[in-house]
C-alpha positions in Angstrom: -64.7 17.6 0.4 -65.0 21.2 -0.4 -65.8 21.8 -4.1 -63.5 24.6 -5.2 -63.8 24.2 -9.0 -66.9 25.8 -10.5 -68.3 23.8 -13.4 -67.8 25.2 -16.9 -70.9 23.3 -18.0 -73.2 23.4 -14.9 -76.3 22.4 -16.9 -74.7 19.4 -18.6 -74.9 15.8 -17.4 -74.1 12.5 -19.0 -75.2 12.5 -22.7 -78.6 10.9 -23.3 -77.0 8.5 -25.8 -74.8 7.1 -23.0 -77.7 6.9 -20.6 -80.0 5.1 -22.9 -77.4 2.7 -24.3 -76.4 1.8 -20.7 -80.0 1.2 -19.7 -80.6 -0.9 -22.8 -77.6 -3.1 -21.8 -78.7 -3.4 -18.2 -82.2 -4.4 -19.3 -81.2 -6.6 -22.2 -83.3 -4.4 -24.5 -83.0 -3.9 -28.2 -80.9 -0.7 -28.6 -82.5 1.6 -31.2 -81.3 4.6 -29.2 -77.6 5.4 -30.0 -76.9 5.9 -33.7 -74.6 3.0 -34.7 -75.0 0.0 -36.9 -75.2 -3.6 -35.5 -73.6 -5.0 -38.6 -70.0 -5.1 -39.8 -68.2 -2.9 -42.4 -66.8 -4.3 -45.6 -64.3 -7.1 -45.1 -62.1 -5.4 -47.7 -61.9 -2.3 -45.5 -61.0 -4.4 -42.5 -58.3 -6.2 -44.5 -56.8 -2.9 -45.5 -56.4 -1.8 -41.9 -54.6 -5.0 -41.1 -52.4 -4.7 -44.2 -51.3 -1.2 -43.2 -50.7 -2.1 -39.6 -48.5 -5.0 -40.7 -46.7 -2.7 -43.2 -45.6 -0.4 -40.4 -48.1 2.5 -40.4 -48.2 2.6 -36.6 -46.6 5.9 -35.9 -47.8 9.5 -36.2 -49.2 10.4 -39.6 -49.1 14.0 -40.8 -51.1 16.4 -38.6 -53.6 17.3 -41.2 -54.1 13.7 -42.4 -52.4 11.3 -44.8 -52.1 12.8 -48.3 -53.8 9.9 -50.1 -56.9 10.2 -47.9 -57.1 14.0 -48.3 -56.7 13.6 -52.1 -59.6 11.0 -52.1 -61.8 13.4 -50.1 -61.1 16.3 -52.5 -61.8 14.1 -55.5 -65.1 12.9 -54.0 -66.3 16.5 -53.2 -65.4 17.6 -56.8 -67.3 14.7 -58.3 -70.4 15.0 -56.2 -70.8 18.8 -55.7 -68.5 20.4 -58.3 -66.5 22.1 -55.6 -62.7 22.2 -55.9 -60.8 22.0 -52.5 -57.1 21.8 -52.4 -56.2 18.6 -50.6 -53.0 20.1 -49.1 -54.4 23.3 -47.7 -58.2 22.9 -47.4 -58.9 19.3 -46.2 -58.2 18.2 -42.7 -58.8 14.7 -41.3 -60.2 14.7 -37.8 -60.9 12.4 -34.9 -64.6 12.2 -35.6 -67.1 14.8 -36.5 -67.6 16.0 -33.0 -64.0 16.9 -32.8 -64.2 18.7 -36.1 -67.2 20.8 -35.0 -65.6 21.6 -31.7 -62.3 22.6 -33.3 -64.1 24.9 -35.8 -65.9 26.6 -32.8 -62.6 26.9 -30.8 -60.9 28.5 -33.8 -63.6 31.1 -34.3 -65.7 31.8 -31.2 -64.5 34.3 -28.7 -66.0 35.3 -25.3 -69.2 37.2 -25.9 -69.8 35.9 -29.4 -73.2 34.5 -30.4 -73.7 31.3 -32.3 -77.1 30.5 -33.9 -78.1 26.9 -33.7 -81.4 25.2 -34.8 -83.5 23.3 -32.2 -83.9 20.4 -31.9 -80.1 20.7 -31.7 -77.6 17.9 -31.6 -76.2 17.7 -28.1 -72.5 18.5 -28.8 -73.0 21.9 -30.3 -74.0 24.1 -27.4 -71.3 22.7 -24.9 -68.7 23.5 -27.5 -69.9 27.0 -27.8 -70.1 27.6 -24.1 -66.7 26.1 -23.4 -65.2 28.7 -25.7 -67.0 31.6 -24.1 -69.8 32.0 -26.6 -73.5 32.1 -26.2 -75.9 29.8 -28.1 -78.9 31.6 -29.7 -81.8 29.3 -30.7 -83.7 29.3 -34.0 -86.5 26.7 -34.2 -87.2 24.0 -36.8 -91.0 24.0 -37.2 -92.8 20.9 -36.1 -93.7 18.5 -37.7 -91.6 19.1 -40.8 -88.6 20.5 -38.9 -87.9 23.2 -41.5 -86.2 26.5 -40.6 -88.2 29.8 -40.2 -85.9 32.2 -42.1 -87.7 35.3 -40.7 -86.9 34.1 -37.2 -83.2 33.5 -38.2 -83.0 37.0 -39.7 -84.3 38.5 -36.5 -81.7 36.6 -34.4 -78.7 38.0 -36.3 -76.9 40.8 -34.4 -73.5 42.4 -34.6 -72.4 39.7 -32.1 -73.3 36.8 -34.3 -70.0 35.0 -35.1 -71.3 31.7 -36.4 -74.3 29.7 -37.6 -74.3 25.9 -37.2 -76.5 23.9 -39.5 -77.2 20.2 -39.9 -78.7 18.6 -42.9 -79.7 15.8 -43.2 -80.8 16.6 -39.7 -80.3 14.6 -36.5 -82.7 13.9 -34.7 -85.6 14.7 -37.1 -84.5 13.2 -40.4 -85.5 16.4 -42.3 -83.4 17.6 -45.3 -82.9 21.2 -46.2 -83.9 22.3 -49.7 -82.0 24.4 -52.3 -84.3 27.2 -51.2 -83.2 26.9 -47.6 -79.5 27.1 -48.7 -80.2 30.1 -50.9 -81.9 31.9 -47.9 -78.9 31.2 -45.7 -76.6 32.4 -48.4 -78.4 35.7 -48.7 -78.6 36.2 -44.9 -74.9 35.9 -44.4 -73.9 37.9 -47.4 -71.9 41.0 -46.5 -71.4 39.8 -42.9 -68.5 38.4 -41.0 -70.5 35.3 -40.0 -68.9 31.9 -40.5 -70.9 28.7 -41.0 -70.3 25.2 -39.7 -72.2 22.7 -41.8 -72.6 19.3 -40.2 -73.1 17.0 -43.2 -72.3 13.6 -41.7 -75.4 12.0 -43.3 -74.6 13.5 -46.7 -75.0 10.1 -48.4 -78.2 9.2 -46.7 -80.9 11.2 -48.5 -84.1 9.5 -49.6 -87.0 9.5 -52.0 -88.4 12.3 -54.1 -88.5 16.1 -53.4 -92.3 16.4 -53.6 -92.1 18.2 -57.0 -91.4 15.3 -59.2 -87.6 15.5 -59.0 -85.0 13.5 -57.1 -84.1 15.0 -53.7 -80.4 15.6 -53.4 -78.1 16.6 -50.6 -77.7 20.4 -50.7 -74.1 20.7 -49.4 -72.9 24.2 -48.7 -70.1 23.4 -51.1 -72.6 23.9 -53.9 -73.1 27.5 -53.0 -70.2 29.9 -53.5 -71.5 32.5 -51.0 -71.6 29.8 -48.3 -68.5 27.8 -49.3 -66.3 30.9 -48.9 -67.2 31.2 -45.2 -67.9 27.6 -44.2 -66.4 24.7 -42.4 -68.0 21.5 -43.8 -67.9 18.4 -41.7 -68.5 14.8 -42.8 -67.9 11.4 -41.3 -66.4 8.2 -42.5 -68.0 6.4 -39.5 -71.5 7.1 -40.8 -70.7 6.4 -44.4 -68.7 3.2 -44.0 -70.3 1.6 -40.9 -67.3 2.3 -38.7 -68.5 4.7 -36.1 -66.1 3.4 -33.5 -63.1 4.4 -35.6 -63.9 8.1 -35.0 -62.5 9.3 -38.3 -64.0 12.3 -40.1 -62.9 15.4 -42.0 -63.4 19.1 -42.3 -63.3 21.2 -45.5 -62.7 24.9 -45.4 -61.1 27.7 -47.5 -57.4 28.1 -46.9 -57.7 31.0 -44.5 -60.2 29.2 -42.3 -58.3 26.0 -42.5 -55.2 27.7 -41.2 -57.1 28.8 -38.1 -58.8 25.4 -37.8 -55.4 23.6 -37.8 -53.9 25.9 -35.2 -56.6 24.5 -32.8 -56.6 21.0 -34.3 -53.0 20.3 -33.6 -53.4 21.0 -29.9 -56.8 19.4 -29.4 -56.0 16.0 -31.0 -52.9 16.6 -33.2 -53.6 13.7 -35.6 -55.8 10.6 -36.3 -55.3 6.8 -36.3 -52.8 6.2 -39.1 -53.7 2.7 -40.5 -57.4 3.6 -40.6 -56.7 6.6 -42.7 -54.7 4.6 -45.2 -57.4 1.9 -45.3 -60.1 4.5 -45.9 -58.1 6.0 -48.8 -57.8 2.6 -50.3 -61.5 1.9 -49.9 -62.5 5.2 -51.5 -60.3 4.5 -54.5 -61.3 0.8 -55.0 -65.0 1.0 -54.0 -66.2 4.5 -55.0 -69.7 3.1 -55.6 -70.1 2.2 -51.9 -71.1 5.7 -50.8 -73.3 6.2 -53.9 -75.3 3.1 -53.0 -75.7 4.1 -49.3 -79.0 6.0 -49.7 -80.8 3.0 -51.3 -79.3 0.7 -48.6 -80.7 2.7 -45.8 -83.9 3.6 -47.5 -84.7 -0.2 -47.6 -84.0 -0.4 -43.9 -86.2 2.7 -43.2 -89.0 1.2 -45.3 -88.7 -2.2 -43.5 -88.8 -0.6 -40.1 -91.8 1.6 -41.0 -93.6 -1.6 -42.2 -92.8 -3.2 -38.8 -94.6 -0.3 -37.1 -97.6 -0.4 -39.4 -100.6 -1.3 -37.3 -99.0 -0.1 -34.1 -100.2 2.9 -32.1 -97.1 4.9 -33.0 -97.5 7.6 -35.6 -94.5 7.8 -37.8 -93.2 11.2 -38.9 -91.7 11.8 -42.4 -88.0 10.7 -42.7 -86.2 12.2 -45.7 -82.7 11.4 -44.6 -80.3 10.0 -41.9 -80.9 6.6 -40.3 -83.4 7.9 -37.7 -87.1 7.5 -37.6 -89.2 9.8 -35.4 -92.5 8.5 -33.9 -95.2 10.1 -31.7 -96.6 8.0 -29.0 -99.6 10.2 -28.0 -102.0 7.4 -28.7 -100.2 5.2 -26.2 -99.3 7.4 -23.2 -99.4 11.0 -22.0 -96.1 10.5 -20.1 -93.2 12.9 -20.7 -91.0 11.5 -23.4 -88.0 11.1 -21.0 -90.2 8.9 -18.7 -91.8 7.0 -21.6 -88.4 5.9 -23.1 -87.3 4.6 -19.7 -90.5 2.6 -19.4 -90.3 1.4 -23.0 -86.8 0.1 -22.3 -87.5 -1.5 -19.0 -90.9 -3.0 -19.6 -91.0 -3.6 -23.4 -87.4 -4.2 -24.2 -86.8 -1.4 -26.8 -84.6 1.7 -26.3 -85.2 5.0 -28.1 -84.2 8.6 -27.5 -86.6 11.3 -26.2 -86.6 14.3 -28.6 -87.3 16.8 -25.9 -83.6 16.6 -24.8 -82.6 18.3 -28.0 -84.7 21.3 -27.2 -83.3 24.0 -24.9 -86.7 24.6 -23.2 -87.4 20.8 -23.0 -90.4 21.2 -25.4 -92.1 17.8 -25.3 -94.4 16.8 -28.2 -94.4 13.1 -27.2 -91.9 12.2 -30.0 -89.1 9.7 -29.7 -86.3 8.7 -32.1 -85.4 5.2 -33.2 -82.3 4.3 -35.1 -82.9 1.8 -38.0 -79.2 1.2 -38.9 -79.7 -2.4 -37.8 -80.0 -5.8 -39.3 -83.5 -6.8 -40.4 -83.7 -9.4 -37.6 -83.1 -6.7 -35.0 -85.7 -4.4 -36.6 -88.2 -7.2 -36.9 -87.8 -8.1 -33.2 -88.1 -4.5 -32.2 -91.2 -4.1 -34.3 -92.9 -7.1 -32.7 -92.4 -5.6 -29.3 -93.5 -2.1 -30.4 -96.7 -3.4 -32.0 -97.7 -5.0 -28.8 -98.0 -1.6 -27.0 
């Protein structure tokens, strides 16, 4: 058959997460690749979904999201970050964080616009930019700490720069931006027309101390007036409440930006699963402590997994947030990371993600990513296999 339709994404294949999860299933391997828990959410949350389905919430909810959930989101953001968002005009419920990020791009990026992203870059950002006619421009997070080089970012800003996309806590590295990083970004975009998309889906998963004797905190752009006024802020109920398969998230933005966001949102997805929204609103109201306790919950899993790899030939990199642990395997093999993870899955029964796939130039430092959002029995079984290498 003659191929008459040129690809809009000629360099894009099947996402690495799908590839590795499929391979893990085929090989019967322990899947530490794709970022989802292997444990259940709160029974109360599940009960509330059932309740609202039985009560008749099975038709379209409001396009922007049910009022009770938007109100709960606004209250949470005010409590945590001291930022006031109007629930009616500045909070939108979305079908997952990927949809929220894509919609923000679609609302703002025009053909010829440039969008600065930070490599290693999560795999959905650049296709969203390119599908809307923009061009991704890459800043680099410096190995091994994965912190931004602000002189590099400053040099990349041009009159064509429409948007900067940031992600902290950062997937895949687990690094967390500091207050100083946010202040630098705030100063760089001051007196420009640049908008910011801040991917904060791991906002509740920040660990440990900041290295200066204080407690590390999540530096949401909502804390910084000069950023808040120009930012779309995206977070995820899936990551927070262990329901990644529900694909429910939200986007915060000032009224003018939200107006543009919703113009695109209504034709990309229109609205989001009704009973799930009502259940999440109930859960946020009845169990507000759940999100506050999430960092300690996942820090215990991180520490347990790191203990499992003690004595192995993997070298663990720092992990300040998210539920991902990076590890170098240079003492085990000099194979490219894409080949190493395939062999690790097939021959040793543990699936991870090669970090080079997040770099536009394929830069390979022999680092792979493991997800530790798993039961301890899963992590212990994986650790036994990894220590044997």
